Structures are given as structure tokens and as C-alpha cells.
N, C-alpha and C positions, 0 to 999 in steps of 0.2 A: 321606621325602616324603609328607606327609599331604595328601591332597586332600579338599576339602570338596565333596561332591556335592549336598547339600541346604542351603539357607540356612535361617535361623531363620524360621519362619512368622510369628512374632509381630513381626518387624521391619517397619517401614513400607517400602513400595515407592517408591523415589525415581526410578525410570525408567519411562517410558511406552513401550510397544511400539507404534510407529506403523505397522508393516508392514501390519497388518490394516486400519487406517484408510486407508492409501494404496491398498490393493487395492480397497476399497469405493468410494473416490472415483473412481478411474480407471474402474471398471466403470460407475458412474453417468454419467461423461463420455462413455464410448463409447455407452451406451444413448441418451443425449440427442442425440448426433451422428447416430445412426442414425434416430431418430424425427423430428428437426426438419424434414427435407425433406418428410415426410408431412403435416405440419400445414398446412392450407389457410389462406391469408391472406385476410382480409376476411370478410364475412358470406355466408351461403349464400342465394342468390336463384334463382328460376326465371326464366331468360331467355326472352323471347318468340321464337317460331319465325318464320322469315322465308324466303321463297323469293327467289332472285336477282331483282333488279329491273333491268329494262332501260330505259334512256332512249334514245330515238331520236336518233342523232347528227345527223340531217337537221333536226330541229326544235329542236336545242339549240345553245347557245353553248359552244364548247370553249375553255377557258382552259388554257394550257400553262405550267408552271413549269419553267424550265431552270436549270441551275446558275448561280451568281454573280448571283442576284437579277434574272434576266431573266424577264419575264412577257409572254405573247402571248395575243391573242384571235384565234383562227384562225391566220393566219400573220403578223399585224400585231403588232409589238412595242409594248408600252404600259407606262407607269409605273403605280404603284398608284393615283395620283390619276386618271389617265385611265381606268383600269379601273373605278373607282367611278362616274365620270361616264357611261361607256358603259353599264354595267350598269343604272344608274338610268334612263337613257333607254330601254333595251330593256324594262325592267320596266314603264315607263309605256306603251309601245306594246303590250306583250303581258303581261298580269298572270299568265298561266300559263306563263311562260318557265321553261326548265330549263337547268341548267348541268352540264357535265362538266369536272372538273378532272383534268388529266393532269400528274403530277409525275414528273420524272426521279428515279431511285432514289438519286441522289447529292445531292439537295437537302436542306437542313436542315428539320427539322420546323417551325421558326419561320416559314419562308417559306410553307408550306402554311397555317398558322394565319392569317397575314396575309390571304391570299386568301379563306379561309373567313369571316373576320370582315367583309371587304368585302361578300361575297355576302350575309351575314346582315344587314348594315346596309341593303342594298338591298331587304330583305324578300323575298328569293327563297327559296322553300320546297323546290323540287325540285333537289337537288344529288346528283351522282354522282361517285364517285372511280374513275377508270379504272385498271385493273390488267391485267397480262398473264396469260394462262392458262399453266399449267405442264403 
């Protein structure tokens, strides 16, 4: 039984040892997975500071958005068209009018945007979004 422990050094290498290549690739994948959550999305900007702004509920119109596309001014249910007409009239009567929008936590974002677009079309600048304190 003759065993050959060394191959001829002059013979070409027909096999490629991929073990080291796989080790390096997996190490790079692990490093990228660890670093990717640390990369901040977007550009870095300095945001303005702001103190909480309080709008007086007594001098404001409260618009409530309930689930299933139900809109209220005070306790009166209105459609989006009625909301526009009422806000336009209130703005004409009082140019410094302010709005508080109260939205149920279960409403769709689209419903809130519809109301904010109507308020914007009426050229009302003072808008507050009501939230609950935790």
C-alpha cells in the first residue's frame, strides 16, 4: 500500500478551495446585518425647537373625525361639503379663527388628510391636533 502524501507541485491545481471564500462572505453578511440598523435614513437636519402650543377650545371650532367616515363640528354631524361651507363662512366672520381636529385612534390617515385639506382650502392657518396625555 503506497500512499502518496504530497502531490507534484508542478501539476496545475484543478480544484478551488471555497471554504475560505464562504467564511469571508458570511462574515461580511453578518457585519452588514449588524451595521444596517445604525445607518440613519435621509439627510441630517437641525429641527426647530418648539414649545407646546395651546389653542383655546372656547375660541376654536372643534372638528371630530369618528370611524367610518363620520365628521362632526361640535356635536353636529356634517359631510365634507358641509364642512367646507361652514368653515368658509366661519373664516369670513372671523379671519383669526382656529381649528382643533380630534380624530379617533381607529380612523384611517386618509380621513384626517381630507379634513386638513378642507381646512387648508378655507385658508385657516391655526390648526391643532388633539391628543391625549399619557
